C-alpha positions as CSV (number, residue, x, y, z in Angstrom):
1,X,0.7,0.0,0.4
2,X,1.7,3.2,-0.9
3,X,2.4,6.5,0.8
4,X,-1.1,8.4,1.3
5,X,-1.2,11.0,-1.1
6,X,-1.0,15.2,-0.3
7,X,-4.0,17.1,0.5
8,X,-3.6,19.6,-2.5
9,X,-3.7,17.3,-5.3
10,X,-5.3,13.3,-4.3
11,X,-4.7,10.4,-5.6
12,X,-6.0,7.2,-5.5
13,X,-4.3,4.4,-2.8
14,X,-3.5,1.7,-5.1
15,X,-4.0,-1.7,-3.8
16,X,-1.9,-4.1,-4.8
17,X,-1.0,-6.5,-2.0
18,X,-3.0,-9.7,-1.3
19,X,-2.4,-8.3,2.5
20,X,-4.3,-5.0,1.8
21,X,-6.8,-6.5,0.1
22,X,-7.5,-8.8,3.1
23,X,-7.2,-5.4,5.0
24,X,-9.9,-4.0,2.6
25,X,-12.3,-7.3,3.4
26,X,-12.2,-6.7,7.1
27,X,-12.6,-3.5,7.1
28,X,-16.0,-4.0,5.1
29,X,-17.4,-6.8,7.5
30,X,-16.8,-5.0,10.4
31,X,-18.6,-1.7,9.4
32,X,-21.4,-4.5,8.8
33,X,-21.0,-5.9,12.0
34,X,-19.9,-9.5,10.5
35,X,-16.6,-9.9,12.3
36,X,-18.2,-9.8,16.2
37,X,-20.2,-11.9,17.6
38,X,-22.5,-9.8,19.1
39,X,-21.4,-5.9,17.3
40,X,-24.2,-4.0,18.6
41,X,-25.7,-6.1,21.3
42,X,-28.0,-8.4,21.9
43,X,-32.0,-8.8,22.2
44,X,-34.2,-5.9,20.9
45,X,-31.8,-2.9,21.8
46,X,-28.8,-4.9,20.1
47,X,-31.7,-5.2,16.8
48,X,-32.6,-1.3,17.1
49,X,-29.2,-0.1,17.0
50,X,-28.0,-2.9,14.1
51,X,-30.7,-1.3,11.7
52,X,-30.0,1.7,12.8
53,X,-25.7,1.5,11.7
54,X,-26.9,-0.3,8.8
55,X,-29.5,1.7,7.3
56,X,-32.5,-1.1,6.1
57,X,-33.0,-4.4,6.4
58,X,-34.6,-5.8,3.1
59,X,-37.9,-7.5,3.4
60,X,-38.6,-11.2,1.6
61,X,-41.4,-13.5,1.2
62,X,-38.9,-16.9,0.0
63,X,-39.6,-18.7,3.1
64,X,-37.7,-22.6,2.1
65,X,-35.1,-21.3,5.3
66,X,-36.4,-18.4,8.0
67,X,-37.1,-14.6,6.0
68,X,-34.4,-13.1,4.6
69,X,-35.3,-10.0,7.1
70,X,-34.9,-11.8,10.4
71,X,-31.9,-14.0,8.9
72,X,-30.3,-10.3,9.0
73,X,-30.9,-9.8,12.1
74,X,-29.9,-12.9,13.4
75,X,-26.5,-12.7,11.5
76,X,-25.3,-10.1,13.8
77,X,-27.6,-10.1,17.1
78,X,-27.2,-14.2,18.3
79,X,-30.2,-13.9,20.2
80,X,-32.2,-12.3,17.9
81,X,-36.0,-14.1,17.6
82,X,-38.4,-13.7,14.5
83,X,-41.3,-11.9,16.8
84,X,-38.5,-9.1,17.7
85,X,-39.1,-7.6,14.1
86,X,-42.4,-6.6,14.4
87,X,-42.1,-5.3,18.1
88,X,-39.2,-2.7,16.7
89,X,-42.3,-2.0,14.1
90,X,-45.0,-1.4,17.0
91,X,-43.1,0.4,19.1
92,X,-42.2,3.1,16.3
93,X,-38.1,2.3,15.8
94,X,-38.6,0.8,12.3
95,X,-40.8,1.7,9.7
96,X,-42.1,-0.2,6.2
97,X,-40.6,1.4,2.8
98,X,-38.7,0.5,-0.4
99,X,-34.9,1.2,-0.2
100,X,-33.6,-0.3,-3.7
101,X,-36.4,-3.6,-2.3
102,X,-39.7,-3.1,0.2
103,X,-37.8,-2.9,3.3
104,X,-37.2,-2.1,7.5
105,X,-35.7,1.3,7.8
106,X,-35.1,2.9,10.7
107,X,-37.7,5.4,12.2
108,X,-35.1,8.4,12.6
109,X,-34.5,8.2,8.7
110,X,-38.4,8.6,8.1
111,X,-37.5,11.8,6.0
112,X,-35.5,10.9,3.6
113,X,-38.7,8.7,2.1
114,X,-40.3,11.6,1.5
115,X,-38.9,12.3,-2.2
116,X,-39.7,8.7,-3.5
117,X,-42.9,9.0,-2.1
118,X,-43.5,12.2,-4.1
119,X,-42.0,10.4,-7.4
120,X,-44.7,8.2,-6.8
121,X,-47.6,10.6,-6.5
122,X,-46.6,12.0,-9.5
123,X,-46.6,8.5,-12.0
124,X,-42.8,9.1,-12.4
125,X,-42.2,5.9,-11.3
126,X,-42.1,2.2,-11.6
127,X,-45.3,0.9,-9.0
128,X,-48.5,1.2,-10.5
129,X,-49.0,3.7,-13.1
130,X,-52.9,3.6,-13.3
131,X,-54.3,4.4,-9.8
132,X,-58.2,4.0,-9.6
133,X,-58.0,7.3,-7.1
134,X,-61.9,7.1,-6.8
135,X,-61.3,3.7,-5.1
136,X,-58.0,5.3,-2.9
137,X,-59.6,7.8,-1.7
138,X,-62.6,5.5,-0.4
139,X,-60.2,3.4,1.4
140,X,-58.4,6.6,2.9
141,X,-62.2,7.9,4.4
142,X,-62.5,4.4,5.2
143,X,-59.3,4.7,8.1
144,X,-59.8,7.8,8.4
145,X,-63.1,7.3,10.0
146,X,-62.8,3.3,11.4
147,X,-59.0,2.9,12.1
148,X,-56.6,0.9,11.2
149,X,-57.1,-1.4,8.4
150,X,-55.6,-5.1,7.9
151,X,-55.0,-6.6,4.4
152,X,-56.9,-9.6,5.9
153,X,-60.1,-7.2,6.5
154,X,-60.4,-6.7,2.4
155,X,-59.6,-10.6,1.7
156,X,-63.0,-11.1,4.1
157,X,-64.8,-8.8,2.8
158,X,-64.7,-9.6,-0.9
159,X,-68.1,-11.2,-2.2
160,X,-69.9,-10.8,1.2
161,X,-72.3,-8.3,1.5
162,X,-70.4,-5.9,3.9
163,X,-68.0,-5.5,0.8
164,X,-68.2,-2.7,-0.8
165,X,-65.2,-3.5,-2.9
166,X,-63.1,-5.8,-4.3
167,X,-59.9,-7.6,-3.1
168,X,-57.2,-6.9,-6.4
169,X,-58.6,-3.3,-7.0
170,X,-58.8,-2.6,-2.9
171,X,-55.4,-4.1,-2.5
172,X,-53.9,-2.5,-5.2
173,X,-55.4,1.2,-4.0
174,X,-54.0,0.0,-0.8
175,X,-50.2,0.2,-1.5
176,X,-50.4,3.1,-4.2
177,X,-51.0,4.7,-0.9
178,X,-48.5,2.9,1.2
179,X,-46.5,3.8,-1.8
180,X,-47.5,7.4,-1.9
181,X,-47.1,8.1,1.9
182,X,-51.0,8.7,2.4
183,X,-50.9,5.2,4.5
184,X,-48.0,3.8,6.4
185,X,-47.8,0.0,7.9
186,X,-48.9,0.1,11.5
187,X,-48.2,-3.3,12.3
188,X,-47.6,-7.0,10.7
189,X,-48.8,-10.3,11.4
190,X,-46.5,-12.3,9.6
191,X,-47.5,-11.1,5.7
192,X,-50.8,-9.6,6.8
193,X,-50.1,-5.9,7.0
194,X,-52.0,-3.5,9.2
195,X,-52.4,0.3,7.7
196,X,-53.0,3.4,9.2
197,X,-52.6,7.1,8.6
198,X,-49.2,8.5,8.8
199,X,-50.2,10.6,11.5
200,X,-51.4,8.0,14.2
201,X,-47.8,6.3,13.5
202,X,-45.3,8.6,13.4
203,X,-43.7,9.1,16.8
204,X,-44.0,13.2,18.0
205,X,-39.9,13.2,17.2
206,X,-39.5,12.3,13.6
207,X,-38.6,15.0,11.2
208,X,-41.4,15.4,8.5
209,X,-39.6,17.8,6.4
210,X,-38.7,16.9,2.9
211,X,-35.2,16.8,3.0
212,X,-33.2,19.3,0.2
213,X,-31.5,16.8,-2.3
214,X,-27.7,18.0,-0.2
215,X,-29.3,16.7,2.6
216,X,-30.3,13.9,1.1
217,X,-26.9,13.2,-0.7
218,X,-25.1,13.9,2.4
219,X,-26.8,10.9,4.3
220,X,-26.7,8.6,1.9
221,X,-23.0,9.4,1.6
222,X,-22.9,9.1,5.4
223,X,-24.9,6.3,5.9
224,X,-22.8,4.3,3.2
225,X,-19.7,4.8,4.3
226,X,-20.1,4.2,7.8
227,X,-22.1,0.2,7.2
228,X,-19.6,-0.6,4.0
229,X,-16.7,1.3,5.2
230,X,-16.2,2.4,1.4
231,X,-17.9,2.9,-1.4
232,X,-17.9,3.2,-5.3
233,X,-20.0,6.1,-6.7
234,X,-22.4,3.2,-8.1
235,X,-22.9,1.6,-5.1
236,X,-23.5,4.5,-3.0
237,X,-26.9,5.3,-4.6
238,X,-27.4,1.7,-5.6
239,X,-30.9,0.9,-6.2
240,X,-31.7,4.5,-6.6
241,X,-33.2,5.7,-10.2
242,X,-32.9,10.0,-9.2
243,X,-30.2,11.6,-11.6
244,X,-30.6,14.4,-9.4
245,X,-29.7,12.5,-6.3
246,X,-26.8,11.1,-7.8
247,X,-25.4,14.0,-9.3
248,X,-25.7,15.4,-6.0
249,X,-23.2,12.3,-4.0
250,X,-21.2,13.0,-7.5
251,X,-20.8,16.5,-6.0
252,X,-20.7,15.7,-2.4
253,X,-17.9,12.7,-3.1
254,X,-15.7,15.7,-5.4
255,X,-16.1,18.6,-2.5
256,X,-15.3,16.1,0.4
257,X,-12.0,15.1,-1.7
258,X,-11.1,18.1,-2.6
259,X,-11.0,19.1,1.4
260,X,-9.0,16.0,2.4
261,X,-12.0,14.4,4.0
262,X,-12.1,11.3,1.9
263,X,-9.6,9.3,0.3
264,X,-9.7,7.5,-3.1
265,X,-8.5,3.4,-3.1
266,X,-8.0,1.6,-6.4
267,X,-8.2,-1.8,-7.1
268,X,-5.9,-4.2,-9.5
269,X,-8.7,-4.2,-11.7
270,X,-8.8,0.1,-11.5
271,X,-12.4,0.0,-10.2
272,X,-12.8,3.1,-7.4
273,X,-13.6,3.2,-4.4
274,X,-14.1,6.4,-1.5
275,X,-13.2,6.2,2.3
276,X,-12.4,8.8,5.3
277,X,-10.1,10.0,5.1
278,X,-7.1,7.9,6.7
279,X,-9.5,4.7,7.2
280,X,-6.0,2.9,6.3
281,X,-3.6,3.9,8.6
282,X,-6.5,2.2,11.3
283,X,-6.4,-1.1,12.5
284,X,-8.5,-3.4,10.9
285,X,-10.4,-5.6,12.8
286,X,-9.7,-9.2,13.4
287,X,-11.6,-11.8,12.0
288,X,-12.2,-14.9,14.0
289,X,-12.0,-18.4,13.1
290,X,-16.1,-18.2,12.6
291,X,-18.3,-19.6,9.7
292,X,-21.6,-17.9,8.8
293,X,-24.6,-18.3,7.0
294,X,-25.7,-15.6,5.2
295,X,-29.0,-14.8,3.6
296,X,-28.7,-14.1,-0.2
297,X,-30.6,-10.7,0.7
298,X,-27.8,-10.1,3.6
299,X,-26.9,-6.3,3.1
300,X,-23.3,-7.3,2.9
301,X,-24.1,-9.6,-0.8
302,X,-26.5,-7.3,-2.6
303,X,-24.6,-5.3,-4.5
304,X,-23.1,-7.9,-6.3
305,X,-20.4,-6.1,-8.4
306,X,-18.7,-4.8,-4.9
307,X,-18.9,-8.5,-3.9
308,X,-17.3,-9.6,-6.7
309,X,-14.5,-7.2,-6.7
310,X,-14.1,-6.7,-3.0
311,X,-14.1,-10.9,-2.3
312,X,-13.8,-12.1,-5.5
313,X,-17.1,-14.1,-5.0
314,X,-19.3,-14.3,-8.1
315,X,-22.3,-14.9,-7.0
316,X,-25.9,-15.1,-8.3
317,X,-29.5,-16.0,-6.4
318,X,-31.3,-18.3,-8.4
319,X,-34.7,-18.8,-7.4
320,X,-35.2,-16.6,-10.3
321,X,-33.0,-18.5,-13.1
322,X,-35.4,-21.6,-14.5
323,X,-34.8,-24.5,-12.7
324,X,-32.8,-26.3,-15.5
325,X,-30.1,-23.8,-15.7
326,X,-29.2,-23.7,-11.9
327,X,-25.6,-24.5,-11.2
328,X,-25.6,-23.9,-7.1
329,X,-30.1,-24.6,-6.1
330,X,-33.1,-22.6,-5.8
331,X,-31.9,-20.4,-2.5
332,X,-28.1,-20.5,-2.0
333,X,-27.1,-18.9,0.8
334,X,-23.5,-17.8,1.0
335,X,-20.9,-19.1,3.6
336,X,-18.7,-17.0,4.9
337,X,-15.5,-18.1,7.0
338,X,-12.9,-15.3,8.5
339,X,-13.1,-13.1,5.6
340,X,-13.5,-15.0,2.7
341,X,-16.6,-16.1,1.1
342,X,-16.1,-19.5,1.3
343,X,-19.2,-21.5,-1.0
344,X,-22.9,-21.6,-0.6
345,X,-25.6,-23.8,0.9
346,X,-29.0,-24.4,-0.7
347,X,-31.1,-25.8,2.2
348,X,-34.6,-26.1,3.0
349,X,-36.2,-26.0,6.2
350,X,-38.9,-28.9,6.8
351,X,-40.6,-27.5,10.2
352,X,-43.5,-29.9,10.4
353,X,-40.9,-32.8,10.8
354,X,-37.8,-30.1,12.4
355,X,-35.9,-31.4,9.8
356,X,-33.7,-29.1,7.7
357,X,-32.7,-30.1,4.4
358,X,-28.6,-29.3,2.9
359,X,-29.8,-30.0,-0.5
360,X,-26.7,-29.0,-1.8
361,X,-23.3,-28.1,-0.7
362,X,-20.6,-26.3,-2.3
363,X,-17.1,-25.2,-1.1
364,X,-15.3,-23.3,-3.8
365,X,-11.5,-22.5,-4.0
366,X,-10.1,-21.4,-0.8
367,X,-7.0,-20.5,0.8
368,X,-8.2,-23.0,4.2
369,X,-7.3,-26.0,5.9
370,X,-10.2,-28.7,4.7
371,X,-10.7,-30.1,8.4
372,X,-10.5,-26.7,9.7
373,X,-13.5,-25.3,7.3
374,X,-15.2,-28.4,7.9
375,X,-15.4,-28.0,11.9
376,X,-16.3,-24.6,11.1
377,X,-19.3,-25.8,8.9
378,X,-20.6,-28.3,11.1
379,X,-20.6,-25.8,14.5
380,X,-22.1,-23.0,12.4
381,X,-25.0,-25.6,11.2
382,X,-26.0,-26.9,14.6
383,X,-25.9,-22.8,15.7
384,X,-28.2,-22.4,12.4
385,X,-30.7,-25.5,13.1
386,X,-32.8,-24.3,16.2
387,X,-33.3,-20.5,14.0
388,X,-34.8,-22.5,11.1
389,X,-37.4,-24.4,14.0
390,X,-35.5,-27.6,13.0
391,X,-33.5,-30.4,15.1
392,X,-32.0,-32.8,12.7
393,X,-29.7,-32.1,9.3
394,X,-29.3,-34.2,6.2
395,X,-27.2,-33.5,3.9
396,X,-27.4,-34.9,0.1
397,X,-25.1,-33.3,-1.8
398,X,-21.0,-32.0,-1.3
399,X,-19.0,-30.3,-3.9
400,X,-15.6,-31.2,-3.9
401,X,-17.0,-34.8,-3.5
402,X,-14.1,-36.0,-1.2
403,X,-16.1,-34.0,1.4
404,X,-19.2,-35.5,1.0
405,X,-18.6,-38.8,3.3
406,X,-17.0,-36.9,6.3
407,X,-19.4,-34.1,6.7
408,X,-22.2,-36.8,6.4
409,X,-20.0,-38.6,9.1
410,X,-19.9,-36.0,11.2
411,X,-23.6,-34.9,10.5
412,X,-24.7,-37.8,11.7
């Protein structure tokens, strides 16, 4: 790693050695809370601190294993239980809205959801472009007069004498009102949402002023550097299609570079990342001998280009790929050991019989001793299975093949 450039003429810090790449990986994982066993504390307070630090946790409907939003929390909060997500929602620590996808977000960041809601109101977003404005008004008035409305209330009303709406149009109307910010999710029962007016959901301390573009850019830059340690210009605005916001972020990065507040890091492939000045002069956190089973939607893996550039891990979730074209499996979970991604695992939780089926376990090239890695995986599985409501584990297939028999024997 070369010496620091002068403040008057910032130059990229070239990353050329494997040891320097390892340090970068540890900065990134440490910023994500994936190197310590309980970096944010435990229980509900730990979960609250985790999402405030990370900025969002993606919501997902796939249930072959624990839902992604529970899984992401559990990877950082050892004693996290699924009911804690809804407890955070009900005590108004978090709210639901769109990040790059449906997500839980810190309540303190509510005002930064307002620009996208305005885009939805103006019909410029990717959501429903044809709206039943009369039905939307009817639904809004109903909730205003009668109180919160559960999505199941709309379902059961359909086709009955009491139901003055049809379920599908009504559900679309509720979701459109939610995306436009006229409604919020006040509670959840699994994937059954309860809709209510924002004024009945938002705590009194929440700042509801729309941010200026400069404030929004500053929020994004600070958040991304806090939870990722370093980022590309593209990564800073990942999933955000607002050209004005992207330009504001670029301008802010240029300004902070000129002021010496940021450094530029250049990887061997020429890709450039930005980090807080002098980050590379601080000792990176330690990587412990622990294997972690992550969600495909975990914050650390969701930006696939970053994952490939920093960790040399070429990963794709294949549930959206036709079965015949899948290489690893339907819902493969990335495996992280120390500071390296060492493989992925396709599994399914059979909760009625409390059995966790590992359909396929794939280890990729890695620098670790096989016995060390296998033992770490076995230990991780014994912690992972109870979280899936399972007490037995079966392993069908392992790559490389010569590891299949010893792993099956260890799993009993």
